[in-house]
N, C-alpha and C positions, 0 to 999 in steps of 0.2 A: 503493499499498499503505500500511496505518496501523501506526505502531510502536507497542507497547504493551508494550515492556521494553527494558532494556539492564543488561547485567552485564560483568565484566570478570574471566578468567581465564587461564591460560596454556597453551599447547601442551605436552602429555608425550610420552615415549617419543621424544625428540629424538633420543637416544644411539641408537637402532636401526636397523639395516637395513631397508629395504622388500623386497617380496618378490621385485622384478627384481632384488636386489642393489645396487641404488643407497644409499651411505652419506646419511643424513639431515644428519649434521652436516657433510659436505661440500657437499652442497646447501644449508645454511643459510649457510655460511660465503662461498661464492660467491655467492650473492644478497647478502648482507651488502655485499660487497667492491664488488658493481657497482651499489650503492645499491637495490636493489631490494626490501628490507626495510623503508622508512624508514615513518614513522609516518605511517597512514593507508592503507598498501598493503591491498587488499582480498586475503582469502583466502577459500576455498569450505570447505564441510562437505559430506562426501560419506560418505554412512552404508554400513555394511557388514554388512548384517543376515545375511549367511553367515558371518561371521566365526565358528569354531569356539571362540574363546574368551569372546567377548563379543556377543551378537545385536544388542546397543545400540551397538557401536563406530561412532564416526565420526571418519573421517579429515581433517585438516586439510591443504587443498592450495593449490598456488600457482593461477594462472589457466591454465596449461598443462599441470597435471596433475600437476607433481612433488609428492611427499607428503614433507610436512615434521614430522610427527608424527600426534597423535590428542586427543581432549579425554579429560579423565581420567572412571575408568568413572562416578562420582557424577554428572558433569555431562552425559556421553553417556545417561546412564540418565534424564534430564529432557528432553535435546534430542531424541533419536531418536525418541520415540513424539509427539513434537509434530509434528516434520517429516512423520510419516505422517499425522496430522491435517489438515494443510494449512497449517501455519506455514511462514512463511519467515525463515531467520536470514542474517542477514549480517555477517562476521567482518573485522575491521580490525587492522592492526598498531598497538599501542599502544605498543609497545618491544621492541628486538631488545636481549638482555641476554647477557653472558658473551661469550667468544672470546678472553679472557685467558689466558695461559699456566697450564696447569693447571685452566682453567675450559671447559666445555662451553658451546656457544652456544644460546643461547633464544628463545623468543619468548612474548610477552605480547601479548593481543588483546583488543578491545573487542567484544562480539558485541550487535547489536541485534535484537529480535524483532519480527515482521510478523504480525498478525492474517490469517486466510485470507480473500480475495477474488479476484475476478474480475481479470484482469490487462486487460481490455480491455472495450468495449462489445460488446454481443453482437446477433449477426447476426438478424434477421427469422426466426421460427420455432423459436427454441432457448429456454431457460430459462438465467436465469442461476447461474453455477457457479464454482467453483474450477476453474483447471486443476491436473492432476498437478504436485506439488512435485518430481518428477524435471525436468520440463520448465522451470520456473522455473530450476533448476538449469545445464540443459543450454543454455539461452540466454545465460545468463552465461558459461558456458564456450566456447561459439560466438562471442561477442563478442569473445573474446581470441584465439580460435585463427583467425578468416576473415581479419583483415589479414596477417598471418603465413604462412598457407597460400598467400598467392597469389604468392609467391616462390619456390614450390617448382617442383623441376622435374619434367615428367612422362616416367615410363617408360614403356615399351610392356612388357607382361607376360613375352613372349618372353625379352626380355635380362634382367628381372629374375631370372626362375627359373633362367636359365644362370648368373646371378652369385652367385646365393645357393642353388643346389642345391634348388630347390622350395620349399617352404612355409617361413615365418619363424613361429618359436613364438608371437611374440606376436599375429601377424596371426590365427593360430588360435584365441588365447585371444581376442582381442576379438569374433570370429565367435561364440564359445561361450559369451560372455557376453551378446550381442545375444540368441539364443537362448533364454539364462534368464531373460532380462526385466531384467538388469543393464545398462541401457543409459547410465546415468551413467559405470560403470567400461568400458565398451566404449568410448565415444566417448573416455576418457582414454587410451587404450592407443592409438588412431588419433592423437589430435592429438599426444600427447606423443613418440610415435614417427617420426611425419610431419615436425614441425617438427625435430624431432635430426638426421634424415637428411638432411632437405633436399629430398626426391624424392616422389613419389607414383605410385602406378599406379592403373588403372581400376577393377582390383579393390578398391583400398584406397578407391575415390573411391566405388565403390558401398556399400561396408560403412558407411561414414559416413552415406549419404543413406537407408539401409536402415532405421539405427539411430536416426536423428533421427525418421526418419516413423513406426517402430514405437512410440516412446515418444509421439509425439503432439505432437512440436515440428515441425509442419507447414510455418511460415514460414520456418525456417532449413534444412530441408531443399529446401525450393524454391529459395532463396536459393544453396544451396551446388550444387545442380544445373546452376542459372543460369550460376553463375561457372565450374564446370569447362568448360561449354560454351563459354564465351567466350573460352578462353585454350588449354585443351587442345588438344595437337597430337596426336591420337588415331594411332597404327598403323593403316594402312588395312586391315589381315587382321582386327584385333579388331571383333567384335559389338559394334554403337553401343547393348546393352542398356541402359546408363544414361539415355539419351535415351528408349526405350522406357518406363521406369519415372516418369523425369520427367513426362513427356507425361501418362501414366495419373494421376498424383496431381494435377496440375494440373486435369485434369476434374473430378477429384471436388471440389477446392476451387472451380471456376468454376459447378458445379452443387451447391451443398451441399443442399438440400432433397431432389432427387430422387435422389442418389446418396450418401445418410447410410447406407443401410443397404447398399450396395454398400463401402464403404471400408472398414469391420472386415473383410470378407471378403478383401480386397486386402491391406490391411496382414498378416492371418494367413496369407496366401501367401507374403509376402516375409519373415516373421520365424523362420521354420525353428523354430516351436513351434506342435504340433499344440493345445495347451492355451491357445493366445493370445487374449486378450480386450482389449477396451478401449472406454472407454465415451467416445464421440466427443465429449460435451458438455464432458468434462474434456481436450479437446485443445486446441489454440489454432485448429482450424478457424473458429471464430466470432468471433475478436478482430480489432479494427482493424488488427492488425500484418498478419493475411493479406489483410484489405482491400486494404491498400496495397500488396502484394506485386502484387496482381490488376492494379490502376490501374496499375502500374508495368510491366505485362505480365511479371509476375516477373523 
């Protein structure tokens, strides 16, 4: 990527609570005390187009999905449209402020802007173009989630449902967000809750796999599916449906030229959205990253 701009700003709304009830000041305080808001720590911008108060709203999150605040309305009005145009923004902590008695915690950030461009060389038969901006964001989030996920305890669906009395609200919300095409927000819920709980079920694993795939982050969907089967001790009574989806997606990736027309149909079938559409050339299907996955037998 080619950087073509840089500016400094501060995270606002740091004294508010998040939609899930978590306290932003408490989150910032704990991160600061653990040395996780040092200068240079990377943060992530998550657009919130469905925000009823500001369609340009941009959340500022940690790598594991904790919301620290937002960009100011004026800054978001500039950043949000550019994200939709394909620009990539990288944010880094420049200073953690406040925290003394009577003073709220705050965060100053340095923001770098990168021009839209393809993230990898393109496979034969396709045309060069930028991948979806949300795919770039998902890749950065997944890179933080993946190492931590590998320590999660696998729970079978029956024991999970018994313990929690059926469905869990955040899991339902993540599923609904996926159906609405809010892939970053959906994965945020999965990643944050799985890491905080320390366990994962087949249903949640399928949710992550389908959300990544429907978003167009094919490489990470395959990486997650492969790792799941490397160590997940599934209950023998559960149908191995994730393996079926993994094998189907892998077939499309191994035969991209012959199956390009079929891939959108398959993704639509697992999206839960009858109006789902995707431009395959804006996914990572034709990038070197996917080619490496195939060479390594995924």
